[in-house]
N, C-alpha and C positions, 0 to 999 in steps of 0.2 A: 243755900244758894250755890249756883254753879260756879261762881267766881272763886270758891274755895276748893273746887274739885276739877280734876281733869276729865274724869268720868263720874257723873253724878252718883253720889252715895256708894261708890265703889273704889275710886282711886283719888285720894285727896292730894292737894298740892303738898310738896315736901318730899321726904324720902320714904319709900316703901320697899318691901322685900317680897318677891314672888318666888315660891318654892313648890316643889311637888316630889313625891316619891318616883314619879315617872317623868323624866326630863322632856319627853316629846309632848306631854300635855302642857308643860310650862311654856315651851316654845310656841305652841299653837295659840295658847291664850295670849301670850305676849304679842304675837303677830296680829291677832284679832283686835287687841287694844290699839296697837300702832295704826292699823288700817282705819279703824273707826275714827280716831282722833285726827289723823292726817286728812281724811276725807270729809269729816264733819258729820258722819252718819252715826246714828244711835248704835249703842252696843247693848243688846238685851233690853231694849226699851229705855235705856238710860241715856240722858242727854250728855253730849261731850263738848268740851271746849276745843273747837277746831283750831289747828295751828300746825306749824312744822313739827315733825317728829324725827328724832335721831335715834336709830337703833345701832348700838355699838356691840360688835361681836369680836371674839378672838379665836374662836374655834374654826369658823368657816371662812373661806375666801369670799371676796366680794361677789363673784359670779354665783357661788353656791347660795349665799344668802339672798341675792336678788332673784335667783331661780325659785327658791322657796316662797318668796313673796308673790311672784307671778303665778305660782301654782295655786295660791290661796285666794287671789283676787282676780276678778274679771278685768278690772282696770286698776293699775297701780296709781295711787294719788301722787300728784306732783310734789306734795309736801312731805313725802316719806323718804328719808335719807338713811344711808347705811355707812357706818364708819367701822374700820377694822383696826384693832390694836395688835401690834406685834407681840406684846406680852400682856397678859391679863393682870391688871392692877387697877385699883380705884384711882390712883394718881394719874395713870395714863388715860383713863376714861374722862376724868375731870379736864385734863389738858385738851383732849380731843373735843369735848363738849364746849369748852370756853372758846376755842377757835370757831366752832360751828355757830355759836351764839353771836359772834361778831358779824357774821353774814346773815344770820336769821334771828334777829332779836325778839321776834314774836313767838319763839318756840314754846310749845305747850308741854312736850313730853320727851324725856330722854330715858331709853331703856339700855341697861348695861348688862350684858351676858358675862357672868363670871365663871371661872373654873373652880373646882373643889379647893376649898381653903385649907392651907397647911397650918396646923396649929403650933408647930414648933419648927425651929430652924434645924439645919443639919447638925448643929452642935447641941441640940436638945434644949435650946433656950426658947421660952415662950415668945411668940410674936404678937401677943395680945396688945401690948402698948402701941406697936405700929398699926395694928388694925383699928384701935380706938382713934388714933390720929387720922387715919384715912377716913373713918366713919365721920369724924368731926368735919373733915375737909369736904366731903360730898354733901353732908347735911347742910353745911353753911352755903355751899354752892347752890343747892336747891332753894334754900330760903332767900338768899340775896337776889337770885334771879326770878323769884316768884314762879317757879315751875315745878313740875312733878318729875322726880327721878326715881326709877325703879331698878333695883338691883335684882337680877335673876340668878338664883343659885341652882345648880344642877341637882342637888339632893337635899333632903331634910338634914342629913348629917353635916354637910358643909354649912348650911344655914345656921344650925345650932352652934357650930364652931365659931362662925362669924359673930353671932350674938352673945357668945359667952362673955360675961362681965359687963354687959350693957344694961341700963335700967329697962324694966319691962315695957315702958311706954316710949322707948327710944326710937322705934321705927314701926310703921304700919306693916302688918304681915297679911298677905293674901295667899292662902294655900289653894292652888288650882285643883279643880275636881275633874 
């Protein structure tokens, strides 16, 4: 049933991870998903749960991201919003998304663009415990708000680093093609 998916049989509610060896493919797929959900149009003949979409970036400025969206869509849906983080972290993304949900409680999808994950601190100490705490925070955020949250990693290496130490079924993984 569609009520368990943001995009039928492709993107379930909860936390997912989108990765690719080629970051430009990941961004294109992410934008296609965002545009489909925000507009209510099918993606590859898959039904979508239409609703507000928040795309959170840290790499690009708001005008750059908006320009990329306009280049991909003939008409930008009213329900597609962009948020910019000063510093890439799951905590910052959750804080930004929580504020967004107050104004847009019917939100269907939140995409979070992350930078390469650092596996150790400058002192050589593993940051895995912090990563697990952030993972639990964003997974809980997705479940409590009954929405789909997608973490977009720029490379398979950073995604593997992020997942290091997590149970195999901890997150849905979509490898863009």
